[in-house]
C-alpha positions in Angstrom: -61.5 11.1 19.5 -60.0 14.3 18.0 -62.2 16.2 15.6 -60.5 19.5 15.1 -56.8 18.7 15.0 -56.4 19.3 11.3 -58.3 22.6 10.9 -58.1 26.2 12.3 -60.9 27.8 14.3 -63.6 29.7 12.4 -62.5 33.2 11.6 -58.7 32.3 11.4 -56.4 30.9 8.8 -52.9 29.8 8.2 -50.6 32.2 6.2 -48.2 30.5 3.8 -45.3 31.7 1.7 -46.8 34.4 -0.5 -49.2 35.5 2.2 -46.3 36.1 4.5 -44.3 37.9 1.9 -47.1 40.4 1.2 -47.7 41.0 4.9 -44.1 41.6 5.6 -43.8 44.0 2.7 -46.8 46.0 3.9 -45.4 46.0 7.5 -42.1 47.4 6.2 -43.8 50.0 4.1 -46.1 51.3 6.9 -43.3 51.1 9.6 -41.2 53.3 7.3 -43.9 55.9 7.0 -44.7 55.9 10.7 -41.0 56.1 11.8 -40.3 58.9 9.3 -42.9 61.0 11.2 -41.4 60.4 14.6 -43.7 57.6 15.8 -42.2 55.0 18.1 -43.4 51.4 18.2 -45.2 49.8 21.2 -46.4 46.3 21.7 -49.2 45.4 24.2 -49.9 42.0 25.6 -52.2 39.6 23.7 -54.0 39.0 27.0 -55.4 41.9 29.0 -57.7 42.1 32.0 -61.3 42.3 31.1 -61.5 45.7 33.0 -59.4 47.4 30.3 -62.3 47.0 28.0 -65.1 47.2 30.5 -65.3 51.0 30.4 -68.2 53.4 30.6 -68.5 53.5 26.8 -68.7 49.7 26.7 -67.9 49.8 23.0 -66.8 46.1 23.1 -69.7 44.0 24.4 -68.7 41.2 26.6 -70.0 38.6 24.1 -67.8 40.0 21.3 -64.6 39.2 23.2 -62.7 35.9 23.7 -62.4 35.4 27.4 -60.5 33.1 29.8 -59.6 33.0 33.5 -56.1 33.1 35.0 -54.9 31.0 37.9 -56.1 33.5 40.4 -59.7 33.4 39.0 -59.4 36.8 37.3 -61.2 37.4 34.0 -58.9 38.0 31.0 -59.7 38.7 27.3 -57.7 38.2 24.2 -57.0 41.7 22.9 -60.0 42.9 20.8 -58.6 46.3 20.1 -55.2 48.1 20.2 -56.2 51.7 21.1 -57.6 50.9 24.5 -54.4 49.0 25.7 -52.3 51.8 24.3 -54.4 54.3 26.3 -53.7 52.1 29.4 -50.0 52.3 28.6 -50.1 56.1 28.1 -52.0 56.6 31.4 -49.5 54.4 33.4 -46.0 53.7 32.1 -45.9 56.8 29.8 -47.8 59.2 32.1 -44.8 61.3 32.8 -43.6 61.4 29.2 -43.5 64.6 27.3 -46.6 65.3 25.3 -47.6 64.8 22.6 -46.9 61.0 22.4 -46.5 59.6 18.9 -47.0 55.8 19.1 -47.5 53.1 16.4 -48.3 49.4 16.6 -48.5 46.2 14.5 -50.3 43.4 16.3 -53.3 41.2 16.0 -56.7 41.8 17.5 -59.3 39.1 18.1 -63.1 39.7 17.9 -65.8 37.1 18.3 -68.4 37.8 15.6 -70.6 34.8 15.3 -73.3 36.5 13.3 -71.0 37.4 10.4 -70.3 34.8 7.7 -66.9 34.8 6.2 -65.7 36.8 9.2 -62.1 37.3 10.3 -61.9 36.9 14.1 -58.1 37.4 13.9 -57.1 40.7 12.3 -53.6 42.0 11.8 -53.6 45.8 12.3 -51.1 48.6 12.1 -51.8 52.1 13.2 -50.8 55.3 14.9 -51.9 57.2 18.0 -51.1 60.9 18.5 -51.8 61.5 22.2 -51.8 64.8 24.0 -53.0 67.4 21.5 -56.4 68.7 20.6 -55.2 71.1 17.9 -56.2 71.4 14.3 -52.5 70.7 13.5 -52.8 67.2 15.2 -55.9 66.4 13.2 -54.2 67.4 10.0 -51.1 65.4 10.8 -53.0 62.2 11.4 -55.5 62.6 8.5 -52.8 63.5 6.0 -50.8 60.5 7.3 -53.8 58.2 6.7 -54.1 59.5 3.1 -50.4 59.0 2.6 -50.8 55.4 3.7 -53.6 54.8 1.3 -51.7 56.3 -1.5 -48.6 54.2 -0.7 -50.5 51.0 -1.6 -50.4 52.2 -5.3 -54.1 51.4 -5.8 -55.3 54.2 -8.1 -58.9 53.7 -7.0 -58.4 54.4 -3.3 -61.0 56.6 -1.6 -60.8 58.6 1.6 -63.9 59.7 3.5 -64.0 62.4 6.2 -66.7 63.3 8.6 -67.3 64.4 12.2 -69.3 62.3 14.6 -70.0 65.4 16.7 -72.8 66.4 14.3 -74.7 63.1 14.9 -74.1 63.3 18.7 -75.5 66.9 18.8 -78.6 65.8 16.9 -79.3 62.5 18.7 -78.9 64.2 22.1 -81.9 66.4 21.2 -84.1 63.3 20.8 -86.5 62.1 23.6 -85.4 58.5 23.2 -83.6 55.9 25.3 -80.0 54.7 24.6 -81.1 51.6 22.8 -83.1 53.6 20.3 -80.3 56.0 19.7 -78.0 53.1 19.1 -80.4 51.7 16.5 -80.5 55.0 14.8 -76.8 55.2 14.7 -76.5 51.6 13.3 -79.1 52.4 10.5 -77.3 55.6 9.5 -73.9 53.7 9.5 -75.2 51.1 6.9 -77.3 53.8 5.1 -80.6 51.8 5.5 -82.9 54.6 4.6 -86.3 52.9 4.8 -85.7 51.4 8.2 -84.2 54.7 9.4 -87.2 56.7 8.2 -89.6 54.3 9.8 -87.8 54.4 13.2 -87.6 58.2 13.2 -91.3 58.5 12.1 -92.2 56.5 15.2 -90.4 59.0 17.4 -92.0 62.1 15.8 -91.8 64.6 13.0 -89.6 67.6 13.8 -86.4 69.4 12.6 -84.2 66.9 14.4 -85.7 63.7 13.0 -85.8 65.3 9.6 -82.1 66.2 9.9 -81.2 62.7 11.0 -83.0 61.2 8.0 -80.9 63.4 5.7 -77.6 62.8 7.5 -76.5 59.6 5.6 -77.3 61.4 2.4 -74.8 64.2 3.1 -71.8 62.9 1.3 -69.8 64.2 -1.7 -67.6 67.2 -2.3 -67.6 70.7 -0.9 -71.3 71.2 -1.7 -72.0 69.1 1.4 -71.2 72.0 3.7 -73.9 74.2 2.1 -76.5 71.4 2.2 -75.6 70.7 5.9 -75.7 74.4 6.9 -79.2 74.8 5.5 -80.4 71.6 7.1 -78.8 71.8 10.5 -79.6 75.1 12.1 -77.6 74.8 15.4 -74.8 76.9 16.7 -72.7 73.9 17.9 -73.1 72.1 14.7 -72.2 75.2 12.7 -68.9 75.3 14.6 -68.2 71.7 13.9 -69.0 72.2 10.2 -66.7 75.3 10.1 -63.8 73.4 11.7 -64.4 70.4 9.3 -64.5 72.8 6.4 -61.1 74.2 7.3 -59.6 70.7 7.5 -61.2 69.7 4.2 -59.8 72.8 2.4 -56.3 72.0 3.8 -56.5 68.5 2.6 -57.4 69.5 -1.0 -53.9 71.1 -1.2 -52.4 67.5 -1.1 -53.4 67.0 -4.7 -55.5 63.9 -4.4 -58.3 65.3 -6.6 -61.4 63.2 -6.4 -60.0 60.9 -3.8 -61.1 62.8 -0.7 -64.8 63.0 0.0 -67.0 64.1 2.8 -69.5 61.8 4.5 -71.4 63.1 7.5 -73.0 59.7 7.9 -69.8 58.2 9.3 -71.1 57.4 12.8 -69.2 54.3 13.9 -68.3 54.0 17.6 -70.5 56.9 18.9 -69.3 56.4 22.5 -65.7 56.1 21.4 -65.0 58.9 18.9 -65.7 62.5 19.8 -64.9 64.5 16.7 -63.3 64.1 13.3 -63.7 60.5 11.9 -62.3 58.9 8.8 -62.4 55.8 6.6 -60.3 54.6 3.8 -61.2 52.2 0.9 -59.3 50.3 -1.8 -60.7 49.1 -5.0 -61.1 45.3 -4.7 -62.2 45.2 -1.1 -65.8 45.8 -0.1 -65.2 47.3 3.3 -63.0 50.0 4.9 -59.3 49.0 5.1 -58.5 52.1 7.3 -60.5 53.8 10.0 -60.0 56.1 12.9 -60.6 59.6 14.3 -60.5 61.8 17.4 -61.2 60.2 20.8 -60.8 62.9 23.4 -62.5 61.1 26.3 -61.0 57.6 26.2 -57.9 58.2 28.2 -59.8 59.9 30.9 -61.4 56.6 31.7 -57.9 55.4 32.6 -57.4 58.4 34.8 -55.4 60.4 32.3 -57.5 63.2 30.8 -55.7 64.1 27.6 -57.0 64.2 24.0 -55.9 61.8 21.3 -56.4 60.9 17.7 -55.3 58.1 15.4 -56.2 55.4 12.9 -55.8 51.7 12.2 -55.1 49.8 9.0 -56.5 46.3 8.4 -53.3 44.8 7.0 -55.0 41.6 6.1 -57.5 43.4 4.0 -54.8 45.4 2.2 -52.7 42.3 1.7 -55.7 40.6 0.0 -56.0 43.5 -2.5 -52.2 43.7 -3.0 -51.9 40.0 -3.6 -54.6 40.3 -6.4 -52.7 43.1 -8.1 -49.1 42.1 -7.7 -47.0 39.0 -7.7 -45.0 38.5 -4.5 -42.2 36.0 -5.0 -41.0 33.7 -2.3 -37.2 33.6 -2.2 -35.7 30.5 -3.8 -32.2 29.4 -2.7 -29.6 30.2 -5.3 -27.3 27.4 -4.2 -27.6 24.1 -2.4 -24.5 22.7 -0.8 -23.9 18.9 -0.2 -21.2 17.5 2.0 -19.8 14.2 1.1 -19.3 11.5 3.7 -16.9 12.9 6.3 -17.2 16.5 5.0 -20.6 17.5 6.4 -19.2 20.2 8.7 -16.9 21.5 5.9 -20.1 21.8 3.7 -21.9 23.8 6.5 -18.9 26.1 6.8 -18.7 26.5 3.0 -22.4 27.4 2.8 -22.0 29.9 5.6 -19.2 31.6 3.7 -21.5 32.1 0.7 -24.2 33.6 2.9 -21.8 36.3 4.2 -21.8 37.5 0.6 -25.6 37.8 0.5 -26.3 34.5 -1.3 -29.3 32.4 -0.3 -27.9 29.0 0.4 -29.6 25.8 1.4 -27.8 22.9 3.1 -28.5 19.5 1.6 -29.9 16.9 4.0 -29.8 14.1 1.4 -27.4 11.1 1.6 -26.1 11.4 -2.0 -25.1 14.2 -4.3 -27.3 12.8 -7.1 -30.4 13.1 -4.8 -29.3 16.7 -4.0 -29.1 17.6 -7.7 -32.5 16.0 -8.4 -34.0 18.0 -5.6 -32.4 21.2 -6.8 -33.8 20.7 -10.3 -37.4 20.3 -8.8 -36.9 23.4 -6.6 -35.3 25.4 -9.5 -32.2 26.0 -7.5 -29.6 27.4 -9.9 -26.4 25.7 -8.6 -25.5 22.6 -6.6 -22.1 22.3 -4.8 -20.5 19.2 -3.6 -17.9 19.6 -0.8 -15.4 16.8 -0.3 -11.6 16.9 -0.7 -12.4 19.4 -3.5 -15.3 21.6 -4.2 -17.4 20.7 -7.3 -20.1 22.9 -8.8 -22.9 22.0 -11.1 -25.3 24.4 -12.9 -28.9 23.2 -12.7 -31.5 24.0 -15.3 -29.1 26.4 -17.1 -28.8 28.4 -13.9 -32.3 29.9 -14.2 
């Protein structure tokens, strides 16, 4: 007995007419931005060997990936991330290419998140990867591109947050705690759970490092954050990170997005993945980040190609949800329907094709009579019906509206 033949798996959904229209519109917009900056598109397989994601960082736990076995008994996963496969491509097929590499992608990722209600296991992403440069210029290119992408969505209330995970890494490495405790600290800072964070750090001890970690998620806002952080975090390496971040922030302020760019030193997602500057982007109308990324200088080394990289990804589905709320996306309606009388079906098909060469959207009638064709056209609000026989007859439907 079939129980699931009429529904989609949890975390997935069908996209119909308007949903497809808004997605394609966003894809065209983002592709245009990326291509204008010299980025070339790559597509990686939907299926990858488990080993691609079984790295030292282990950012993707095995239980978070959809897995299957091929006919040789090898463990495969359905792609949970785009950056790691692109790192694999850069380290193999593009290893001899001139650096830096500018790559962009548009593809789905699949993540098994059983503890999250209302989750999306299938996420359509677009993003860029700038591989082969560790310069300030590369950071500025990617960050300014991320802001440009957010601004292109014409959502006046977009917000861009900038941080550097290196600050957290320097602090947490000073703690006498095991990896699981450090990960719990990171998680609590990420969600800004102040009470639980304070309790956990109090159990470790009271010193300058635990005090600084307690304050880290509170260090967000404008330029005043740098002064607060400098007074709080008395460390030579951290001072250097803050100085570099300050230079980037000052450069970004010249873009003119006053009030849209903020600092957040509590951005600590993917500690074993990112190594420096990190970013998140938000749109009014969606409760989570629609854009995220940053610098990841160690990832490609795990594929045997030790070059730095930076990039970001856009959750196209999330942006589409916001855009659909704010704008009407029309589904194209045929302007003409062409009916072929008995013995003139092929002539009707050829006639319809001649109209299409002029850019007209034309539907071929599959009905047995012209009256049925006109009735259908009226219901579908098709402006004109055409009957092809020994002569061509046109009828305006609904006033041609």
